[in-house]
N, C-alpha and C positions, 0 to 999 in steps of 0.2 A: 343206705350209704352213709358213711361217717362224714359229718360236716366238720371241716377243719377251720377253726377260727383264725382269720388272717392276722399276722403280726404287723405292728405299725411299720410303715415304710418310710425310709429316710426321705424327707420332702424339703425341697428348696422353695420357699415362698416366692411369688411373682416379684420380679424386680431385683432379686438377689442372685449372685453368681457364685460359682465354686470352680476350683481348678479342674480342667479336663485331664483325666488320667486314663491310661489304658490298663484294663484289668485282665490278667492272665487267666485263660480258661483252664480249669482243673477237672479232670474226669472224676465222675462220681458213679457209684453203683446205680444203674437205672432204677432199681427197685426203691431207692431212697429219694428219688425225685418227687417233688410235690405234684400231685395230679392236678389237672385243670379243674377249677371249681365251677362247674355248670350249675346254674340256678333254675333256669326255665328252658326245657327242651335243649336244643343246640343253638340257642339264640342269645341268651343272657348269661354272662360269665363274670365272676368277680374280677375287679381291677381292669375291666375293659368297657369300652363304649360300644353300644349296638344302636342301629338306626332302623326305624320303620318308616317307609315311604309310601304315600298313597294320595290319590286325587281327593279332592274335597267331597264330602258326603258319602264316602264308601263305608265308613264305620270304624276308622282307626281309633278314635277316642273310646268308643264303646268296647272295642276289642281290648285295648290296653287296660281299661277299667276291669273287665272280666278277668284278665290275666292277673291283675293286681289282687283281686279277691281270691283267685285260685292260689296264688303264692302265699298270701297272708293266712289263708285257712289250711294250706297244705293239701288241698284237694285238686285233682286233675279235672277241672270243669270242662276243658275243651280237648280232652284226650292227649294233652301234652304232658311230658314228664315234668314233675315239680319237685325240686329239692326244698322241701319246706317242713313245717311252716316258716315263713320268712317275714321280716319286717320291711314293709313297702311304703314308699312315700310317692304319692301321685301329686305332681305339681302342674296343675292345668292352668295355663296362663291366658286362656280365652274365656272360659265359661264361668258364670257366677256360682257361688257356693251352693245355692239351693238347687241348681240344675245338676251339679255334681252329686248332691245328696240323692236326688231322684234316680240318677243313673246307677249309683252304687246300690241303693235300696232295691230297685227293680232287678238288678243282676242277682242279688242275694235271694230275693223271693223266687225268681225263676229257677235258679239252680239249687234251691233249698239249702242255703247256707245260713245257719243260725247265727245270731249276733255273737254268742259266746265262742263260736268257732274262730273268730278273728282275734279275740283275747288281747286287744290293744296293740295289734301289729300293723294295722292299716292307717296311714296318715294321708289326708286329702286336703289340699290347699288351692285357693283360687287366686289367679293373677289380678282379678278385679279388686281384691283386698290389699294385696301386696305384690307388686310386680317384681321382675327379676331382670337385672342388666349386668351380665358378666364382662362386657367389653363395650367400648365406644370407639368411634373413628373420627378423626379430624384430618385436616390437610397434612399434618406432620406424621400421620400414621395411626396405628391401632394401639389403644391402651387397655390392658386388662384391669378390670375394676377389682383391685386386690381386696378391699374391705368386703365387697360383695361375695367374692370367692371364699374369703375366710369365714363369712357368715354361713354360707352353704355348708362348708366343711364342718363347722362347729355344730350345726344342727344334725348333720348326718352322724357325727360321732356321738353327740349327746343322746340321740334316739336309737343308736346302734342300727342304722338303716342298712339293709342288705341290698335293696334295689330302689333306685330313684328313677322315676319316669317324668321326663320334661316334655310337655305337650302344649304348643308346638315349639320346636327349636328356634324358629325365626323370632319368637317373642322373648327369647332369653338373652338377646344382645342387641346392640345398636350399631352394627357395622354393615357395610355393603355386602349383601348376600351373594353378589356376583364376583366379588373380589376373592380369588383363591387364596392369596396370602393372608387376608384378614380372616376368612373362615377357617383356614388352617390353624391360626393362632387360637381362635375360639374353641374349635373342636378339640385341639390338643390340650387346652386348659381343662376341658371336661375329662379328658383322659387322665390328666394329672390328679384331678379330684378323685376319680375312680381308684387310681393307684394309691393315693394317700389314705383313703378311707376303707380300702378293701371291699368296695361295693361294686355292683353292676349298675351302669347308667344307660337308660334307654332314651334316645332323642327321637321324637316323632316329627316328621318333616313332610311337607307338601311336594307334589310333583309340579312340574311346569305344565303349561297348556299342551295337551297331547293331540288335539284334533281328531279324537276318536280312536287313536292307536292304543294298543295295550302298553302299559307302563312296565319298566324295569327299574331296579334301584338307581340306575344311571339316569333315569328320567327325573330325578329329584331337581327341585327348583334351585337355581343359583349355582354356586361354585361346586365343583366335584370334590373339593378338598375334604368336605364333611365325610364322604364315603371312604376317602383314603385313610382317615383317622379311625374309622370304625373297624371292628374285627368281625362283625356280623351285620349284614343288611338284608332286609326283607322288603318285599313290595306287595301291596294289595291292589287287586283289580276287580272291578265289578263284573259279574257274569254277563256276557253279551247275549243278544237275542238268539244267535245260532247255538250257543252253548246251552241256553235254556231249553231250546227245542230238543237238543241231543239228550239232555238230562231229564226231559219230560216234566219240567216245572214252569212251562211257559204261561200257565194260567195261575200260578201260585202268587199270592199277594206279597209274600215275604221276599226280601232281597238277599241275594247271595253274592259272596265275593271269595276270591282265591288268595292264598298266601304263598309266595315263592321266596325261598331263602336263596337268592342268587349271588350273594357274596358271603363266603364263609371261610375265613382264613384259618380258623382253628378246628374246623370239622368239615366233612364232606357236605356239599350242597344238598339240601333236603328236597324231597319231592313236593310237588304242588299239593296243598291241602285246601279244603273248602270250609267256609263258615257261612252261617245264615243269621240274618237279623230278624228277630221276631218281636212282635209288639206285646208288651206286658202292661196290663191295666193295674194302676195303683188304686188303693182305697180312696184317695183324694180326688179321683176322677181323671187324673193324667194318664196318658198312654206313652210308654217309654220304650225305645228300641234297645234290645239286649242281644248280645252275641251268643250263639250256641254252635257246637260242632255239627258238621253235616258231611256225609259221605257221598261221593259221586256214585250214582247207581251202577251196579255191576250188570253188564250186558247179559250175563248168564244167570242172573239171580232168578231162581225158580225153574231153571232149565236143567233137566236130567239127561242121563245117557239114553233113557227111553225116548225122550223128546228128539234127541239127535237121530236115533234109529228111525223114528217116524218121519223126520225130514228126509233122510236118505231114501226111505221107501217112496216118499212123494216125488223125489228127484228121479228115481228109477221109473216110476209110473209115467212121469212126463215124457221121458225118452221113449217108452213103449207106446205112448199115444202119439208119437211123431211130433212132439213139441219140446225139443231140447231146451232146457232152462238156460237162458242167457246169463253170462257172468256179470255184465255191466249193469249197474243200476240206472243207466240212462236208456236202457232198452225200452222201446215203446210198448212192447208186449213180450210175454214169456220170460220176464226176469225171474231168476231163481229165487229172489227175495219174495216174490208173490207166493211161491210154494211154501216157504218158511212161514209167512204170515198166515196162510190158510191152515196149515197143519197146527201151528202153535197158538192160533187165535190172536194174532197181533194185527196192528193197523199198518198196512204196507206204506201208507202215505205219511202218517204222523210219526211212525217209528222207522222210517227209511234209513236214517243214519245208524241206528242200533242194529238193524238187520244186516246192513252192509258190513259192519264190524264183525258180526257173528259169522257171516259167510267167509270173511277174510281169515278169521281164527280157525274155522273148520278146514279151510284149504291149507293153511299153514300146518295144521295137525295131521293132514293126510286123510281126514274123513271124507273130504270132497277133493276133486282135482279138476283143474281147468284143461279143456281140450279145444281144438279148433274143429268147427263143424260147418259144412257148406249149407247155406240157406237156399231158398227156392231159386234165387238168382245166381247160385253157384259162388256167392261171396263167402269167404271164410269168416266165421264169427266165433269169438271165445264163448264157450258154454261150460257148464259145470255138470260133472257126472259123479257117481259114487266112487269113492276111493276105498279105504279100508273100512269095512262094515263095523259099526259100533257093537260092542259086546257088553250086554247088561251084567 
């Protein structure tokens, strides 16, 4: 893909005003319109603000560091599309520099990214050394810190930054995060910076306390105005115990989390993807968490047409033996899933959810069909019988 260098945008500094004028729309040949400049997947785009929302401890900082290394090296480390290599600035306002160095180094080692692959395109700074305050709030209202904003713009332009990651957003200002009007001003100021500099800006934000519920982007802490100013928002959720059991990773010491892009004004919402945090041992003795891509196991991985045929034969034999296989996985005995487990060598208890989904798929495809059958007490029970026989 050809990367178009953005032209400077007419910019009005904070505090200055210009006359409001109505601009007449003029039709242009659609082929001549400038295409949207996506930089990372369908989440980061030039001249726009994007938001990542997550509960504490899920792995959002490790995720964004891995994505920064991916963009700077031009490599798809997490199976996401990368328009690169890009110049990326990670502005972490919580962690000290040495911790950031450990995380970046561990990420590069784990994903086999050589130092020369970055070629001076990755910039990392800590808020412990130099904080950031784009706005303050007093009784008379919110004030945008114009010198601070100008300093950010100057550095982005001087370094030709394509992507700026601010982690966390709450540490980049000093306004009431529950005040929609105040957060709206701050968030839109970031949008003006993205517009002025022709870069993409990622704001990393925490969720409110959820009480065990799964988060959405609207679960972000404080005012919702931040999401209103973003053109893409995604949410991270730690894998629950039930999901671990379904995925067969309940005994895996690694941690797993999902990513849902549930606000996407400029692209269709994306499907849920999964990531895994793995521990990487550094030569200095430290162990550091690093994000890697992870695919949810396919229920039919390793299952062939011959296996389906064997299941159908098992279902037929059960009927002939006078034990019609019950459709419900709540059946105390004679569940059709027990036939599947026996034929395919699966664990009917530990893999109950998987087997249930397999049966549902086969019923939907017509390989099995549900029928009503009278039990010994003349009560009708839903059972499964062979539908259209599998053909190898």
